[in-house]
C-alpha positions as CSV (number, residue, x, y, z in Angstrom):
1,M,0.9,-22.5,1.6
2,K,4.4,-21.5,-0.1
3,D,2.8,-18.2,-0.8
4,E,1.3,-17.6,2.6
5,V,4.6,-18.3,4.2
6,R,6.4,-15.6,2.1
7,Y,3.7,-13.0,2.9
8,A,3.9,-13.9,6.6
9,V,7.4,-13.4,6.9
10,G,7.3,-9.8,5.3
11,L,4.1,-9.1,7.4
12,D,5.8,-10.4,10.6
13,S,9.1,-8.0,10.0
14,T,6.8,-5.2,9.6
15,V,4.8,-5.7,12.7
16,D,8.1,-6.6,14.6
17,R,9.4,-3.0,13.7
18,L,6.3,-1.4,14.5
19,M,6.3,-3.2,18.0
20,E,9.9,-2.1,18.6
21,H,9.2,1.5,17.8
22,A,6.1,1.1,20.4
23,R,8.5,-0.1,23.2
24,E,11.0,2.4,22.5
25,Q,8.3,5.1,22.9
26,G,7.2,3.5,26.2
27,R,3.9,1.8,24.7
28,R,3.0,-1.7,25.0
29,E,1.3,-2.1,21.7
30,A,1.2,-0.7,18.2
31,L,-0.7,-2.4,15.6
32,V,-1.1,0.7,13.2
33,E,1.4,3.8,12.7
34,I,-0.2,6.7,11.1
35,H,2.1,9.3,9.2
36,K,0.2,12.3,8.4
37,P,2.7,14.8,6.6
38,P,1.7,18.2,5.6
39,N,-0.2,18.6,2.4
40,T,2.2,20.1,-0.4
41,K,0.1,19.9,-3.5
42,V,-3.4,19.3,-5.0
43,I,-3.4,15.6,-6.1
44,D,-5.1,15.0,-9.3
45,T,-4.1,11.6,-10.1
46,I,-3.3,8.9,-8.1
47,Y,-1.8,5.1,-9.1
48,V,-2.8,1.9,-7.6
49,G,-1.2,-1.4,-7.9
50,M,-3.8,-4.2,-8.4
51,S,-3.7,-7.8,-9.0
52,E,-6.0,-9.1,-12.0
53,D,-7.2,-12.7,-12.3
54,K,-8.4,-14.4,-15.3
55,N,-12.1,-13.2,-14.8
56,G,-10.9,-9.5,-14.8
57,Y,-11.5,-9.2,-11.1
58,N,-9.1,-7.1,-9.1
59,G,-7.6,-6.8,-5.5
60,I,-5.3,-4.0,-4.2
61,V,-1.9,-5.4,-3.9
62,A,0.2,-4.5,-0.7
63,T,4.1,-4.7,-0.5
64,V,6.8,-3.9,1.7
65,I,9.3,-1.3,0.4
66,E,12.5,-0.7,2.2
67,G,12.2,2.9,3.9
68,F,8.6,2.8,3.6
69,G,7.3,-0.1,5.2
70,G,4.2,-2.2,4.3
71,A,1.4,-0.7,2.7
72,P,-1.2,-0.8,-0.2
73,M,0.1,0.1,-3.7
74,V,-1.4,3.5,-3.8
75,T,0.6,6.7,-4.4
76,A,0.4,10.1,-6.1
77,S,4.3,10.5,-6.3
78,E,6.3,9.8,-9.5
79,K,9.1,8.6,-7.3
80,V,6.9,6.0,-5.3
81,L,5.6,5.0,-8.7
82,A,8.8,4.0,-10.1
83,L,9.4,1.7,-7.0
84,F,5.8,0.3,-7.4
85,K,6.5,-0.7,-11.0
86,A,9.7,-2.6,-9.7
87,Q,7.8,-4.2,-6.8
88,A,4.9,-5.1,-9.1
89,S,7.0,-7.1,-11.2
90,M,8.4,-8.9,-8.3
91,V,4.7,-9.8,-6.7
92,A,3.7,-10.9,-10.3
93,K,6.8,-13.0,-10.6
94,E,6.6,-14.5,-6.8
95,F,2.9,-15.1,-6.8
96,G,2.1,-16.0,-10.5
97,T,-0.3,-13.4,-11.1
98,R,-0.8,-10.2,-13.0
99,V,-0.3,-7.2,-11.3
100,V,-1.3,-3.7,-13.3
101,I,-0.9,-0.3,-12.0
102,Y,-3.9,1.8,-13.0
103,R,-4.1,5.6,-12.9
104,F,-7.0,7.3,-11.6
105,A,-7.8,10.9,-12.3
106,R,-9.9,13.4,-9.9
107,A,-13.6,12.9,-10.7
108,E,-16.5,13.3,-8.3
109,I,-16.2,13.5,-4.5
110,E,-17.7,10.4,-3.1
111,Y,-17.6,11.4,0.9
112,D,-16.6,14.8,2.3
113,T,-16.4,15.0,6.1
114,D,-17.6,18.6,6.0
115,K,-20.6,17.6,3.9
116,P,-21.8,13.9,5.1
117,R,-24.0,12.5,2.5
118,G,-26.3,9.9,4.4
């Protein structure tokens, strides 16, 4: 229960900020805010923060980083990776779980909106 309360506090503050922003824009509701900056490079590698249990099972970790808001720990940026490393340590300590940052390299396309595969 203690862990759930910590998580809820972080989640509530993020939702409150989104709702405040929506009200400033004249909207009544905002559950999701999407930011799509222009593409600036080819991404060949991404980093993903995952929890790992004693059976070796994984889950993607989400965290709140000041200036970025709440999001899954997935990035292609070396700068953001440095922030994730600090956050991974904090999450591991606070929740008593192992957190590993995996690096994934470009491989095979799973889905392409220009060429749907069934």
